C-alpha positions in Angstrom: 0.7 -21.1 -36.8 4.2 -19.6 -36.1 3.4 -16.1 -37.2 0.4 -16.0 -34.8 2.6 -17.2 -31.9 5.2 -14.5 -32.7 2.5 -11.8 -32.8 1.0 -13.1 -29.5 4.5 -13.0 -27.9 5.2 -9.5 -29.1 1.8 -8.3 -27.9 2.4 -9.8 -24.4 5.8 -8.2 -24.3 4.5 -4.8 -25.2 1.7 -5.2 -22.5 4.4 -5.9 -19.9 6.1 -2.6 -20.7 3.1 -0.4 -20.0 2.7 1.8 -16.9 1.3 0.1 -13.9 -1.8 1.6 -12.2 -1.6 3.6 -8.9 -0.9 1.4 -5.9 1.8 0.2 -3.5 5.1 -1.2 -4.7 5.2 -5.0 -4.5 8.9 -4.8 -3.4 11.7 -2.3 -3.2 12.4 -0.7 -6.6 9.1 -1.9 -8.1 6.6 0.4 -9.7 4.3 2.0 -7.1 4.4 3.9 -3.8 6.1 3.3 -0.5 5.9 5.5 2.5 7.5 5.6 5.9 6.5 7.6 9.0 9.7 9.3 10.3 8.0 10.8 13.4 4.6 12.2 14.3 3.4 14.3 11.3 6.6 13.6 9.2 6.8 11.1 6.4 9.0 10.0 3.5 6.9 9.2 0.5 8.2 7.8 -2.8 6.7 6.7 -6.1 8.4 4.8 -8.9 7.1 4.9 -12.4 8.5 4.9 -15.9 7.2 8.5 -16.4 8.8 11.3 -14.4 5.6 13.4 -14.4 3.5 10.4 -13.2 6.0 9.6 -10.5 5.8 13.2 -9.2 2.0 13.4 -9.4 1.5 10.0 -7.7 4.0 10.8 -5.0 1.9 14.0 -4.3 -1.3 11.9 -4.3 0.2 9.5 -1.7 1.3 12.4 0.4 -2.2 13.8 0.3 -3.6 10.4 1.3 -1.3 10.0 4.3 -2.2 13.6 5.4 -5.9 12.9 5.2 -5.6 9.5 6.9 -4.0 11.0 9.9 -6.7 13.7 10.1 -4.6 16.6 8.9 -5.5 19.2 6.4 -2.3 20.2 4.6 1.2 19.0 3.9 4.5 20.8 3.2 7.3 19.3 1.1 10.4 19.9 3.1 12.7 18.1 0.6 12.4 16.3 -2.6 14.5 14.6 -5.3 14.2 12.2 -8.2 16.3 9.1 -8.8 16.6 7.5 -12.3 17.2 3.8 -12.7 18.2 2.6 -16.1 16.8 -0.7 -17.3 19.4 -3.3 -18.2 17.4 -4.2 -21.3 17.7 -0.7 -22.7 21.0 -1.3 -24.5 19.5 -1.4 -27.9 19.5 -4.2 -30.5 21.6 -7.3 -30.2 22.8 -10.1 -32.4 23.8 -13.5 -31.0 25.5 -16.4 -32.8 25.8 -19.9 -31.4 26.8 -23.2 -32.6 27.2 -26.9 -31.6 28.7 -30.1 -32.9 27.5 -33.6 -32.6 28.8 -36.0 -29.9 29.4 -39.8 -29.6 30.6 -40.0 -33.1 27.6 -38.3 -34.7 28.5 -35.8 -37.4 26.0 -33.1 -37.1 26.6 -29.4 -36.9 24.1 -26.7 -35.8 24.4 -22.9 -36.1 21.9 -20.4 -34.9 21.6 -16.6 -35.2 19.3 -14.5 -33.1 18.4 -10.9 -33.4 17.0 -8.9 -30.4 15.0 -5.7 -31.0 13.8 -3.6 -28.0 10.0 -3.2 -28.1 9.6 -0.9 -25.1 8.8 2.2 -27.0 11.8 4.1 -25.5 10.7 3.6 -21.9 14.0 2.5 -20.5 14.3 2.4 -16.8 12.2 4.1 -14.1 12.1 7.3 -12.0 11.5 7.4 -8.3 10.2 10.7 -6.9 11.0 11.0 -3.2 9.3 13.6 -1.0 9.8 14.3 2.7 6.7 16.0 4.1 5.3 17.4 7.3 1.5 17.5 7.9 -0.6 20.1 9.6 -4.1 21.0 10.7 -6.1 24.2 10.3 -5.4 27.0 7.9 -2.9 26.2 5.2 0.3 28.3 5.5 0.8 30.6 2.5 4.0 29.1 1.1 4.5 27.5 -2.4 5.8 24.3 -0.8 2.5 23.7 1.1 -0.4 21.8 -0.4 -4.1 21.4 0.6 -4.4 17.6 0.9 -8.1 17.5 -0.1 -7.5 19.6 -3.3 -4.5 17.4 -4.3 -6.5 14.3 -3.7 -9.4 15.6 -5.8 -7.2 16.9 -8.6 -4.8 14.0 -9.0 -7.0 11.0 -8.1 -8.6 10.6 -11.6 -5.3 10.8 -13.5 -3.6 8.3 -11.1 -6.0 5.5 -12.0 -5.4 5.8 -15.8 
């Protein structure tokens, strides 16, 4: 029975380390997006994920969503940066030793040894991609920092739900 419990616990732990699907962050620093309107037509958009490329793509998708929600056609990235947050559990393997002795005149001694092995597949920490965007209507300006919101939505929507 014990081997099955250990395998079940390891499976549940591995499932917890997988990437979350596209959606809003449940709290600050959690996986998902957050966005804030700075002024009319200007937003700060961020997406946190364990994968830098997914964080970037999903931040772009959220920028496209906001642009379309306000009735605009395109958005321009005016600034962007990525922040990496290291997971406190990513320190590698660990060994712990503990012990106890009996009380009230009992003469028992207990010693325990535990070994911790990281099971996250190397995904330590997370990356938050932060974009500041302005939105616009009409013809898309011909600059590399300007994106057509409908095209971004169509091209990135499928990969964001994986």
